[in-house]
N, C-alpha and C positions, 0 to 999 in steps of 0.2 A: 470588445473582447469576445471571442467566439465561445459558444457554448457547446457542450457535448450532447449527442443524441441520447434519447431515453435509455436505450439498450447500448451501453458503451461497448466499443469494439473489443476491449479486453475481456469483457464478460459475456460477449455475444454467444448465442447458441449453447447455453449450458447443457450438459448431458442430462437426458431424461432420467429421472429417478423418482420412485414413488415417495409419498410423504412419510410413510413408515420407515422405509430404508434410509431416507435422509435423517429423520429424527434419531434413528438408532446410532448414528455417528456421534451423538452426544454422550453415549454411554461411558467412554473413558473419563469424561469430566464429572458425570453423575456418580460413578462407582464409589469414589471416596466418601460420599455422603449418602449412599444408598440406604443405610440403616435408618437414618432419621426420615428420609423420604418415604420408605416403606412403612415406617411407624406412623407417619402422618397420614398416609393413605388408609391404613388400618383404623386409626382413630376416627377418620372421616366416615368410613363405612359404618363403624359402630354408631356414630352420631346419627347417621341417616336411618339406620335400623331402629334406633331409639325413637326417632320421629314416627316410624311406622307402628310403634306400639301404642301411640296415642289413640288411633281409631279403635283398637281393641278395647281400650279403657272406656271409650265413649259407648261402644256396644254394650259393655257390661253395665254401664250407668243407665242407659236407656231401657234395656231389657230387665234390669234389676231394680235399683233404688227408685228410678223414675216411675217405672210401671207399678212398683209396690208402694209408691208414695212414702219413701223412706228418706227424710232430710239428712239424717246422719250418714247414710250411704252416699248421698250426693256430695256432702262435704268431704268425705273420704276420697271419692273419685276425683274431686277438684284438687285435693292434696296430691294425689298420684300424678295428675296432669301437670301441676306446678313443678314437682320434682323431675318429671321427665323433660319438661321444657328447660329447666336449669341444667340438667345433665347434658342435653343436646347442645345448648349454648356453650357450656364449659368445654365439651369435647371439641367443638369447632374452634374455640379459642386456643386450645392446646395444639391442634393441627397447625394453626397459623404460626404459633411460636416455634414448633418443630421445624418448619421449612424456611423461616426468615433468614437465619444466620447461614445455613449451608448453601442456600441459593445465592446469597450475596457473595460467598466465597467461590462458587462455581462461575459466576459472572466475572469476578476479578481474575480468576485463573484463565478464563478464555480470553479476556482482554489482554492480559500479560503475554499469553502465547502469541496472540495476533501481532502485538507490537514487536515482540522479540523476532518473530518470523519476518516481519516487514523489514527489519534492520538487516536481515541476512539475505534478502532477495536481491538479485542482480539489478544493476542500473537499467538494463533493457526492460525489466518488468515495470519499473517506476516510470519509464518513458512512455509506456503504453497506457497506464492506468491513470484516470483522473483522481486527483487527491480527494475530491468530495465523495467519490465512490468508496474509497478506502475508509474515509472518516465515517460514513454512514454505516459501514459494516462493523466498525468498532464502537458505535454508540447506539443508533436506532435498532439495528439487527440484534445486538446482544440484549438490549432491553426487552425486545419481543421474546427472545429465548428464555429470559428469566421469568417473564410473565407466564409463558407456557409451562415451565417447570413448576411454577407456584400454583397455577390454577387449572388450566385445561388438562394437563397430564394426569393430575389427581382426580379431577371430577369427571372425566370421561370414564374412569374406572368406577368411581364412587356412584355416579348416576346409573351406570350400567347395572351394578350390583343392586342398587336401590330399586330400579325398575323390575329386575328379576324377582327379588324378594317380595315386592309389592304384588306382582302378578300371581305369585304362588299363594299369597294370603287371599287374594280375591277369588282365585279359582277354588281354593279350599272352602271358602265361605259360600259361594254361589257360582258354580262353574258356568251356568248359562250367561249370566251377566259378564263374567270374566272373558268369555269368548267374544262378546260384543266389543270389548276394549281392545282385543287383539286384531280386529279387522284392519285398522290402518297401518299395521306394521309393514306389510309388503310394499304398499305405495310409498311409505316414508323412506324405506331403504333405497328404492329406485331413485327418488328425488334427491336424497342425500348423496348418492353416488354421482349423479349428473352435476350437482352443485359443487362437489369436491373438485372435479376436473376443471370446470370453468373458473371457479374462484382461485385455484392455484395459478392459472395463467395471469389473471388480473392482479393478483397479489404480487407476483414477480415484477410485472410491469410497473406497479406503483412504487415498489421499493427501489427499483432502478432509477425511476424519475426523482425520488427523494435524493438519491446520490447525485444526480445531475444538478438539482436545485442547490444542494449543499456546495457543489463545486463553484457555481456562479456566485453564491454568497461569499465563499472564501476568496475567490479571485477579486471580487469587488472590494472587499475589506483590505486585502493586501495591495491592490492596485488603485487605492482611492486617490493617490496623488496624480496618477495618469488620468483617471476619470475626471477629476476636477480640473486638472491642467488643460485638458482638451475639451472641456464642457460636454462630456459624454454621459452625464448622469441620466439624461432622459432616455437615451438609447439603451443604456445598461438597465434602467428600470423597466423598459419595455421588454428586454430579453428575459428579465426575471419574471415579469408579469405573464409572458407567454408560457414559460415553463410552469409557473404556478397554476395557470389556467389549464394547461394539459394535465397536470397532477390532479387538479380539482375534478376534471372530467373523469379521470381514472378512478378516483375515490368515490365519485358519485356512481360509477358503474359497479364498484364493490358494494356500495350501499343498496343499489337496486337488487343485486343478487342476494344479498343478505335479507332484504325485505321480502323477496319472493320465497326463500326457504323458510323464513320465520312465519310468513303467512300460512304456508302449507303445514308446517309443524304445529302451529297453534290451532288452525282450523280443524284439522282431522281429529285430534283428541277432544276438542270441545264438542264436536258433533257426536262422537261416540259416547262421551259422558252424558250428553243430553239424551241420547237414545237409551242408555242404560238407566238413567233416572226415570224416564217414562215407563220402561218395562218393569223396573223395580217397584215403582209406585203401584202399578197394576197388580203385581204379585202380592204386595202388602195388603191392598184392598181385598184381594181374593183370599187372603189368609195363608198364602203359600210362602210368605217371607215375613220375618219379624221386622219391626221398625228399627230395632237396634242393628240388625244385620244390614239394612238399607243405609243407616247412618254410617256404619263402618265402611260399607262399600263406597259411598260417596266421599267420605273423608279420605280414604286411601287413594281413590282416584284423583282427588284434588291435590293430595300430597305428592302424587307422581307427576302431576302436570308440570311442575317446574323442572324436574330432571329431564322430562321429554322435551319441553320447549327450549331448554338450554342447549340442546344438541346442536342447534343451528350455529350459534355464535361460538360454541366450543370447537366445532369443526372449522369455523372461519379462523379462529385464533390458532388452531393447530396447523392449518394450511399456511398461514403467515409465518409461523415458527419454522415449518419445513422449508419454506422459501428462504428465510433468514439463515437457516442452517446451510443450505446449498451455497448461498452467497458467502458465508463465513469460510466454508471449506474450499471455495474456489480460490481464495487467497492462500489458505494454509496448504493446499495441494500444489501450489506453484513451487517449482524446483528451486531451492536456495543455492547460494554460492557454495561450491565444494572446495575442499582444501586443495585438490588436484583436479586438473582438467584433462580428460582423455583426449589424445590427439585424434581428430577426425580421420576416418579412412580416406585414403587417397590424398592426404595432405602433402604439402611440399617437403621434400628432404632438403635440409639446409646445409651449407658448408660447415665442416668440422671446425670447432673452436680453435683447434691447434693451428689453423691456417691452411690445411690441405684443402683441396677442392674436390667436391663430389658433384655428381650429376644432379640436376634439378628436374624432377619429373613434373610434367604438367600435361594432364590429359593423355598420357601415354607417350607423348613425344619427349625427347631428351635433348637438352642443350647444355653445353659445357659452361661452367661458371667462369667468368672473366678472370684472367690471371690477377688482376688488381683487386678482385673481390666484388666488382660490380660491372655489369655490362655497360657498354657505351650508351650514353643517353643523348637524345637530340638537344642541341643548343636551341634556345628560343628563336634565335635568328635563322635557324635552318641548318647550321653546321653541327658537328658532334664534339663532345668533350668528355673526357674521362675524369670524374671527380676524384681527386685525392688531395689530402691536406698538404699544403705547402710544397707540392711537387715531390714529396717523398715517395718511396716505394710502397709505404704502408697505405693501404686503402681502407674503405669502410669495413671490409671483412678480412683484412690481412692480419698480420701479427699484432697483438695488443701492445699497449705501452707498458709502463712500469707496473709491476705486479703480475706479469704473466699474460699469455695470449688471451685469456678469457676475462681479465680484470676489467672493471668499469661496467658500463651499460652497453650491451650489444643487442642490436636488432638484426636478426638473420632471416632473410626471406619472409618477413612478416607481412601478412595480408589480413585485411579486416573488411567484412561486409556486414552491414546492419541486418538484424534478423528479419525486419519487415521490408527489406529492399526487394525490388523486382528481380526475379531470377536472371534476366538478361541484362541487368544494369551493371556497369563497371563497379568494382569494389571501391570502397572509400579509401583504402590503402592497398597498394599493390607492390609486392616484393620490395619491402623496405629493408635495405642493408645499411647499417650505420653503427659505428663504434665510437663511444665516448670514453676516453681513457680515464683512469683513476685520477681524481683531483682536477679534472678538466671541466670547463663550463662550455657547453655547446648551445649556441643560439639556433632556434628553429624558426625559419622565416618562410613565409608563403602568402599568397593572395587569400582573400576571404573564401572559405569553402574548400581550401586545398587539403584539409585533414589534420591540421596542427593539433587542435584540441583532442581529436580522436586519438592521435598517436600518443599524446601525453596520458590519456586515460587508460592506455593499455599497460603502462608500467606498474601502477598499483592494482591492476586487474579489476578496474571498474568495468571494463569490457574485456572479453576474451578474444585473443587473435583467432581468426579462422584458418590461419596457415602460418608456417614458420614458427620461430620461437624468440623469446626475449630472455637474456641472462643477466644476472647481477653478480659480478665477480665470478663468472663462470658457472653459476648455479641457475638452472632453469626456474623461472618464477612460478611455473605451473607445478613444480615439485615442492614448493614452499607452502607451509601453512599460511593462510591469508594474514593471520595475526602477526606472524613474524615478518612477512613481506611489508606490511604497512607500518611496522616499527622501523624498518630499514629505509622506507621511502616516505618522504613528506611532500605534500602537495599544497600549492596555493592556486586556487581556481580563479578563472577570469571573473566570475561573479563572487564577490566576497561575502558569503553567507555568514551571518552571526545569529546566535540563539538568544532567547529570552533569559539571559543570565548576566552575571557581572562581567566586566571587562576581563578580569583575571581568569575566570572560569572559561571564557571563550578562548583565550590565548592558550591556557594550559590544556585545553582539549587536544592540542597537538602533541602532548607527551604526558603520559600518565604519571610518571615519577619525577617530573621536573620540579625544581626547587624555586624558592622566591628569587634567588640570584639568577637562575635561568630566565625567569619571567622578566626581571629588570633588564637583563642583557638583550632578550628578544625585542622588548619595547624600544630599547636604544637603537638596535639595528634597524628597526622599521621606522625610526624617527617618530615614534608615537608618544612624544613627551606631553601631548595634549591630555593624555590620560590623567596626569598628576594634577591637572587643573579642573578636572571634573569634580562634582560635589563630594563624592566619596572615594576619589582616586580609583584604584584598580577594583574596588568593591562596588563601583557604580553600576547599576543595572542599565543595560543598553536598550532594553525594549525589544519587541518582536521584530526579528530580522535586522536588528540594529538600526532601524530607520530613524532613531533619535540622533544618529551620527551622520556626518556628511559622507559622500561616496569615497573621498580620499581617506578619511579616518577609518572607514570600514576596511578599505583595502590595506592600510598599514597594519591594522589588527590581524587581518588574514595572513599577511606576510609574517608578522610576529609569531602567529600560530604555527606556521610552517617551519620556522627556524628554531623554535624554543627548545626542541629536543635534540639539537645538534645532529641531525640525521646524516647517515652515510651517503644517501642519495636524495637529491632535491629536484622536484619538478615544479616549475613556476610557469603559469599560463598568463603571460602579459601582466606581470605583477605591479607595474608602475603606471598603468594607463590612466588612472584617475588622479595622479599627483600633479601639482604645479611644478614648473621647471626648477624652482629653488629647492623645494622639498625633494624632488626627484634626485637632484645632485647630491643632497645629503644622504638619502637612502642608498644611492649607488655607492657612495664612498664607504658606508658601513657594510653594505652587502658584499663588497669585494672581499672583505675579511672572512665572511661566512663562506663564500664560494671557494675561497682558497683552501678550505678544510673539507670540502665535500665534492662529490661528482654530481654535476647539475645539467639538466636540460631545461632551457628557458625559451618559451615562446616569445618572440619579439616582433613588434610592428614598427618600432622607431629606431633610428640609428643610435640614440643614446643608450637604449637597452642592449643593442647588439654589441656595443663596445665593452660591455661587461664580460663578454664571452671570449674564450681562446680561439674557438673556431665557429664557423657558421655552416648550417645545412639548409639548403634551399629545397622546400617541398612544393612540388607542382603537379597537380592532377593526381594526387595520391602516390607520387613517386619522389624519391630523393634524386634530384637532377644535378646537384652540385654540392661539393663540400670543400671548404677552404677558409682562409682568414677573410676578414671583412675586406681588406684591400684587394686580395686576390679575386674575390667574387665581384667586386666593383669593376675590376679590370676585365675579367673573363666572361661574366654572365650578364647579358643585357637585361634579362628578366629581373635579376637581383638589383641591378642599378635602377631599373624602373620602379621597383617596389620601394627601395630606400629613398628615392627622390621625392616621394610624396606627390607625384604628378598624376596619380590615378584619380579620375573623376568618379563621382557617384554613378554607379551603373555601368561604368566602363571597365571591361574585362580584358582589354587588349592594350598593347603598348606599341609605340612607333620605333622601329629599329633605327631609323634615321636620326633619332634624338639620343642615341646611346652616349655619345660624347658629352652632350650637355648634361645628361643625367649624372654621369660619372663625375664631371667637374663639380656639380652641385653637392654631391655626396662627399667629395674631398673637402669642400669648404666646411660642411657640417662636422666631418671627422676631426679636422684640425682645430676647429673651434672647441670641440668637446675635450680634446687632449690638452689644449691650452688651459681650459678651466680646471 
């Protein structure tokens, strides 16, 4: 199973943004709890300042009761120290209580927004992004942000104020020694600036690699049957080990950077404290400085050592938080699906729904629409044929059936090109003109890779057409709110995805207001009677992706989900492929009743599925090349006869025109056998 590179393509080359600008984007989430956060910061500052009062008490004790040999004064000073210590501890405890609940709500709010946004992003986004990258943004990155808001954000301010107040105290007591402690400030600022830039790059790399590793773990768990079935556990373990080794190297690089900055930040203050101690001792010996002042000076300097030394890992945590913020908003900045889609400039003008013909502009040239609604298409055998159903005058874009000229599902000059396709590559779908009349079932047939699934995905707007338009009962789907569109159109995909929920919940996902009677009817249509033999019936949990069920059982539940809401339009992507022939016959019999009440587009690969349809459309090379009944296409289209014959060999993409007669005869036998049954 392939693994993704450390910097996934979807998130490659993120825009350059300073750490401060990145972190400021968190303000909308922090604003509702700003009062408690500011209160917590104020309490922490007061607690730190209380700690700086302790050296002043020590000076008073040394120069007063100790020098005067007053035991009572010493005990009074000890009481002052005890009370100051308790006050400092209590204030820091209060700070922790103030931030715990609001930061948990901030994290929950951000996670909810991310999940909600992921549901609104188009399929094209999810096609490009690895699931592990998205998962790491919703878990690891948000955990880093919560830790930043709880600790570094507060203590960068608290430690800064503490250092400032402490230096004022020192300079006020003995300015010469205070200046000694200020010597390392400039080199430390330079070192921290260099560290910030280098650590930001390594932190981003590490977090992307965590996303890649998460992807491999997720794929290995979901694909464990494939891994075990093909004995690929060793190669998969090697892939995981390689990524883990790469991540380990990156984390060690982070550790080396952190060790270097920590060494500098610890070494310089220690040297200056040592120098100040020597100078202060000399001054005490000369009588120019009291012993109490020296004790105060050293106690304050030691109290400031932790705020100074913590700068290194606080900056590191802040850089990781800034990187996590960038990664989080990379997803949130992605454009979600809109209710309407603006038609791109220069897009194709399509024939009017009323049946009149208009010019079709393409790159400045103009060609007249074919009178029958579709241009002549080349016959696979080299001749040409004009596809029209049953030889009638109505063609793919002619007058509609019952219900008016725009009724049913109509594809008018529809084109589609995948966003990541090469500019010079042909479109996946090219000028699709097709009309499915109200109440009609249209089978869509084509070779592998011809664009059948892509075409069906355009109806519920899982992908947006890059040209032309699609209408449902005369209304352009791009003018509909997506919620309404997806209430009108139900879809059963080729891959029957189920969720970690009960059978009933999975089926009722297809219709929000469906009743228990609708559920029973849908299960009956899909021949899913096996549900009643499960331990808890429709309340049985099917497990992750429904893997506790067989492929055929999952497909029947997916079909039940599509029909449970009695949709006006139904799109089925090869809905019977995983069923045995006996179950298939029962499902088809029940499905005919459902199809009689709806307008349906059914992707078909087998003659038995095709026979459910009133008409058949042949899709070849992204174009509709023939439309007609099953028998008409068997007679008139060599490619259709070849597809239905099942003579295609693995890897063979061509057919032999000389065998057309044999293919058609074989299909006739299959057709008659099906009708007799």
